[in-house]
C-alpha positions, 0 to 999 in steps of 0.5 A: 500500500505504501510501496511508492511513498516508502522510496522517499524515506531516507536514513540520516547519519549526521556525524559528530566526529566519528559518532553518528546521530540517527535521524530520518528525512524525506525526498520531496518534489517541488512545484516544477517537478524537475527532480531536484533532490530536495530533502526535508527533515527536522531542524534538531537533526540538521541545523547548520551547513557544517552538519549538512556537509557531514551527513550521509543519506542512505536510500532504500534501507529496509527489510523484506519482513519485520524479522528479516535481515537488514538490507544493504546500505550501499545506496548512499550520498554524502553532503547537502546544501542547507537552504532554509532552517527553522527552530520555531517550526523544527524543520530544515530543507536541504538540496543534495550535492549529488544527483540521484542515480536511477538505480536508487529507485527514488520517489519524490513525494508530493506534499499538501498544505491544505490541512485536509484528509487528516484521518488515518495518518501514517509515518515511515521512519528509521527508529534507532537507525534500523530498517524502515518501519511504518506506524499508523494512527486511525484517528484525526490529527489536530493542530497543537503547540509543541510544549518544550519550554522554548519559542516554538510556533504557536499551533505549528504542529500536528498532535498524535495522541496514540499510535494504533499500529507501531510507534516512533523512537529515537532516530525517527525524528524528521520522518514524514507524516502522510495524510490519507491521500498519501501526501506529506503534511509534517515531519516528526519533531518529538514526543513520548513515543516508544515501544512501551508507550506509543503516545503523544507525538508531535509533527511540524506542520508543513502548512504552518512552516510553508506560510511563515517561510 
C-alpha cells in the first residue's frame, strides 16, 4: 500500500566526529517537478551547513519482513546544501550535492498544505537507525503547540495522541507524516513515543512552516 511513498524515506547519519546521530528525512518534489533532490527533515537533526556537509543519506534501507535481515546500505550520498532552517517550526530543507542515480529507485513525494484528509495518518521512519518501519494512527490529527519550554510556533504542529499500529523512537525524528491521500503534511519533531508507550507525538506542520517561510 505504501510501496511508492516508502522510496522517499531516507536514513540520516549526521556525524559528530566519528559518532553518528540517527535521524530520518524525506525526498520531496517541488512545484516544477524537475527532480531536484530536495530533502526535508527536522531542524534538531540538521541545523547548520557544517552538519549538512557531514551527513550521509542512505536510500532504500529496509527489510523484506519485520524479522528479516537488514538490507544493504550501499545506496548512499554524502553532503547537502542547507537552504532554509527553522527552530520555531523544527524543520530544515536541504538540496543534495549529488544527483540521484536511477538505480536508487527514488520517489519524490508530493506534499499538501491544505490541512485536509487528516484521518488515518501514517509515518515511515528509521527508529534507532534500523530498517524502515511504518506506524499508523486511525484517528484525526489536530493542530497543537509543541510544549518544550522554548519559542516554538504557536499551533505549528500536528498532535498524535496514540499510535494504533507501531510507534516512533529515537532516530525517527524528521520522518514524514502522510495524510490519507498519501501526501506529506509534517515531519516528526518529538514526543513520548516508544515501544512501551506509543503516545503523544508531535509533527511540524508543513502548512504552518510553508506560510511563515
